C-alpha positions in Angstrom: 90.6 95.8 117.9 93.8 96.1 116.0 94.8 93.5 113.4 98.3 92.3 112.6 100.6 94.3 110.3 100.0 93.9 106.6 102.1 95.0 103.7 100.8 96.5 100.5 103.0 96.3 97.4 102.7 98.7 94.4 101.6 96.9 91.3 102.0 97.9 87.7 102.9 101.6 88.2 106.5 100.9 89.2 107.0 98.7 86.2 106.0 101.6 83.9 109.6 102.6 83.3 110.0 105.6 85.7 112.7 105.3 88.4 111.2 104.5 91.8 112.6 107.7 93.3 110.5 109.8 91.0 107.2 108.0 91.9 105.5 110.3 94.5 101.9 109.5 93.9 99.7 106.9 95.7 97.4 106.3 92.8 97.6 102.9 91.1 96.9 99.3 92.0 98.2 97.9 95.3 98.2 94.2 96.3 98.2 93.2 99.9 97.7 90.5 102.5 95.6 91.0 105.6 96.9 88.9 108.5 93.8 88.4 110.5 95.0 86.4 113.5 98.4 84.9 112.8 97.0 81.9 111.0 94.3 83.3 108.7 95.1 85.7 105.9 93.1 87.4 103.2 94.5 88.7 99.9 93.1 92.0 98.7 93.6 94.5 95.8 93.3 98.3 96.3 92.6 100.4 93.3 93.5 104.1 94.1 92.6 106.9 91.7 93.2 110.7 92.0 91.2 113.6 90.7 93.1 116.9 91.3 94.5 116.5 94.8 91.7 114.1 96.0 92.3 110.4 96.3 89.6 107.8 96.2 89.6 104.0 95.9 88.0 100.7 95.9 89.0 97.3 97.3 88.6 93.7 96.0 88.7 90.9 98.5 90.4 88.2 96.4 89.6 85.3 98.7 86.0 86.0 99.6 84.9 87.4 96.3 83.9 90.9 97.2 84.7 93.4 94.4 84.8 97.2 94.1 84.1 98.0 97.8 84.3 101.8 97.9 86.4 103.6 100.4 84.9 106.4 102.4 88.1 108.3 102.0 91.8 108.0 101.2 94.1 110.5 102.9 97.8 111.0 102.9 100.4 113.1 104.7 103.7 111.5 103.6 104.7 109.0 104.7 101.4 108.3 106.4 98.4 107.0 104.4 94.9 106.0 105.6 92.3 104.0 103.7 88.9 104.5 105.4 86.5 101.6 104.9 84.5 102.5 108.0 81.4 101.8 105.8 82.5 98.1 106.1 83.7 98.5 109.7 87.5 99.0 109.3 90.2 101.5 108.6 93.8 100.9 107.4 96.6 103.2 108.7 100.1 102.7 107.3 103.3 104.3 106.1 104.9 104.4 102.6 108.5 103.3 102.4 111.1 105.8 100.9 110.9 104.2 97.5 107.1 104.6 97.3 106.7 100.9 96.6 105.4 99.4 99.9 102.9 100.4 102.6 103.2 98.8 106.0 100.5 99.3 108.7 97.5 97.9 110.6 93.8 97.4 110.1 91.5 98.6 112.9 87.8 98.3 113.7 85.8 101.4 113.1 86.5 104.9 111.8 88.2 106.2 115.0 90.3 103.3 116.3 
């Protein structure tokens, strides 16, 4: 099952003083809204870290109170990005915009949907 498109917006990193066009890294804090069915939305917060070339991350569900839900994996192949939360039953597949400030994509059920 695919869910409606959501948009993730880059948080504090863009405000750190570097011009947007020099920002080429996914790490940081991303806020988003998950549009479940056109009438129900959930706010969430992704915290993406990077060690060497490997990304990892956790998610907070701001409306239901779940915190630090670990991702199985975070993968990128610009402009594509995937947040794998198959340990919770869903995966996010999206694309970064050219300014590296927004990701637009969809949530899907399971790791291979």
